N, C-alpha and C positions, 0 to 999 in steps of 0.2 A: 504493500500500500504506500502510495506517495505521501510525503510529509504534509502537503496541502490537504489531501483527502483525509488523512488522519486528524489534522487540526479541525477540519470541518465536522468530522464525526464527533470529536470531543465536544465541540461547541453545541452541536445538536443534542447530545446526551445531557449536557449540563443545562441547556435550555429546557428540555423536557422534565428533568428532575426538579429544577427550580419552579417551573410553572405548576407541576404537580404538588409540590410542597406548599405553594401559595394558596392554591385552591383547597387543598386538604386542610390547611390552617383555618381558612374562612369557614369551611363546613364544620370543623370541630368546635370552634369558639362560638359561632353565631347562627348556624343553621340546623344542625342535626337534632338538637334537643329543644327546639323552639317552636315546633308546630306549624311549619310551612315547608314547602318543597322548592328546589330549584327547577329550572326548565329541562326539557329534553329527557334523555334516557336516565340521567342521574336523578331527575325528579321522580321517575317511576320507581327507581330503586329505593329512594327515600320514603315514598308512600308505602311501598311493600314492607319496608322495615317497621313503619308505624303500625301497619295492619297486623303484623306478626308479633307485636308487643315486645320487641327487642329479643325475640327468641333466636333470631339469626342476626349476626353482626352486620351492621351497616356496611362495613368494609367488604365483607364477603359478598353481599348483595350487589354492591357497586361493580365488583369484578365479574360476578356471574352475569350481570346485565350487559356490561360493556365489552368484556374480553372476547366473547365469541364474535362480536361484530368486527373487532380489530383483527382477529385471526382471519376472517373472511377478506378483510381489506388487504391483509398481507398476501393472501393466496391469490386473489383475483385482481387487485388494483396495483399495489406497490409494496413490495416486501419491506423495504426500509421504513416507509411511512407507517405501515402496520405495526412494526416492531417498536418504533418511537412512540406511537400512541398507546401501545400496551404498557410500555415503561411508565409513561405519564400517568396512566390510570392506576397502575399498581402503587406508585408513589402517592398519588392523590388519595387512594383508598386506605393506605396504612399509616399515613401521617396522623390521623386521629387516634389510631391504636397506640402509636408512640406517645402521644400526649397523655393518653389514659394510663399508660404504663408508668410514666414518671409523675403521675398525679396532678397534671395541669387541668384545672376545671374549666368547662365552657362558660360562656357569659351568663347563661340562665342559672347556673349553680354557684358561680363565684359571687353573684350579687343577691341580696335578699329581695323578696317579692316587691317591696316598695321601690327599690332602685331599678328593677328589671323592666325593660321596655322592648316589646317584640318588634316595634317599628325600627328602633335603633339597630336591632339584630339583623333585620332584613336589609337595611341600608348598608350596614357593614359587610354583610355577605356579598351584596351586589358590587360594592366598590373593590373589595379585595379579590374576589373570584374573577371579576371582570378584568382585573390587571393580569391575572394568570392566564385567562382565556386569550387576551390580546397578545401575550408572549407566544403562545402556541400558534395562533392564527398568522402572526407576522412571520414566524420562522418556518411554519409547515403548511399553512393554509387550512388547518383543521384543529379542532379543540375538543372533540368528544364523539359519543356514539351517534349523534344525529348526523354528523358529517359522514360517518361510515355508512349509515343507511342510505343517505343520498347518493354517495359514490357507487354503491352496489346497484341501486336502482338504475342509475345512469349507465352503468356497465352493461347490464343485461337488457335494459329498455331505453336505448339512447334517444328515442323519439319522445320520451316522457318529459314533462316539465317538472323538475324537482324542487322548484322554488317553494312549493307548498309544504314540503316535508317538515322543515323547522317550525312553520306556523302550526301545523297539525299536532306535532309533538308537544309544543308549549301549550297550545289550547287544551289538549287532552289532560295535561298535568293540572292546569288551572281548574278544569271542570271536576276532575277526580278529587282534587284537594278539598273541594267544597263538601263532598259527601264523606270523605275519609276523616276529615278533622271536625266532625260533629255538625255538619251543615251550618257552619258559622261563616260569616262574611270576612272576618278578620284574617284567617289564613289565606283566603283567596286574594285579598288586597295585598297582603304581604308577599305572596308569590308573584303577583303582577308587578309590584314595586321592585322586587328583587330582579326580575327579568328586565325591566326597563332600565334600572341603574346599571346592571351588568352590561347591557347592550350599549349604553352611553359611554361607559368606560372603555369598552372594546373599540368603539368608533374613534374615540380620542387616541387610544393607543395605536390604532392602525394609521391614523392621520400623521403620526410621526412627531418626534420631539423638535426636530429642526424645521419647523414650519415658519412661514413668513407671509409677507404681503407684497405682491407685484404691482408696481405703479407703471402705467404707460402714460407718458406726458408729451403732449403735442405743444411745441414751442418754437418761437422765432429766435430764442436766445440759448442755443444749445451749449455754447462754450461757457458762458457765465453760469448757467444753471447746473451743468454737469460738474463744474469746478466746485461750486458750493455744496453739492450733494456728496462729492468725494471727500471734501474737507470736513464737513459736519457730521455725516452719517458713516463714513468709512466703509462704504459698500461700493462695489463696481457699478458702472453705468455703461449701458450699451446705446449707441447712437444709430438710428435708422433714418434714412431719407424717405419722406412720404410726400404724397400729393393730396391736398385738400380739394375734394370735388366741388364743394359748395362755393369756396372762394376762388377755386381754380389757381391756386398758388402752391409752390413747393414749401414744405415745412420740414421740421425734424421731430422724430419721436425718440424720447429717451426712455429706456427700460431700466428699472432699478428695483431690486428685491431687498426689503428691509425687515427688521424685527417689529413685532407688535408694539413694543414700547417706544418705537421711533416714529410712529404715525403722527403724533403731535408735532414733532420737529419738522417732519416732511410738510405738513400743512402750513406751518409758519413760513417755510422756505418758499412754497408755491404762491403764497399771498404776496410775495415781493415781485411776482411776475403776473400782473393782472390779465394780460392777453394770452396766458397759457391755459390749456385745457388738459385735465388729468382724470384718469379713472384708475381704480385699483381693485384687486381681487385677492382672496386668500389662496396661498399655495400650501399644500399639505406636507410636502417634504422637499428639502433643498439639498442637493448633492453638490459635491465639489467644493471649491474655495468660496464659501459664503462671504467671509469677511475679506475686505481688500487688504492686501499686504502693505505694510508700511514701506 
């Protein structure tokens, strides 16, 4: 195996282990003992654990529900991805067992009834697990059993639209949770809130840390404006010659990508050029030399 391939494999393994530990931590502290379920296949495992009244370990049920799916992914879709997802699920499932073994109590038991709040628990679950999901999705494009089911359906029925799979899985968990947790509305709301927050965190995680805002500035003063942008914002500026169809005149367009905190400074600079037109949009990820070298 080449050194680069070995390095990539190690990174992949560490990413899967880290993501599994993060999600398992969220489930142990804030989800497993608090009367609501996450989405997808994991949610079905959690509901089954509740129905069996703790007779079978949650960790065993998580593996029993998810591992067969990942074995099929390994056999029919991608061997490496199936193995990575299996490792991720094993770590995620047994992290709570590790906490139990060393005597670390979950949120519901570590706080007395007056201090305990199930809404806080579902918010914390969504935030922490969402971060773990985003690590897996960004590195491997998959984070659980629902992906495996979708991939298998697509493999054998390529004409099928699989966009509904995640929706059906999550909706099923929400509906089942209503009946399993005593036909009360609170577990349903907590499950929905958990799903929503986790998806928001995933979206932010996938959009990247090095995001920014791209300004496109139409101006008659390219030299003066670009010099000021370079000096005050310390980001590169690209100059493009353009032609204004309305005025039928040649102009210049300056393109500059900046940080969010620099938008105010950019606006102040543009106000010094009243005949300048500018628009901007968010860019989710910036690659290469974002900052101008001194």
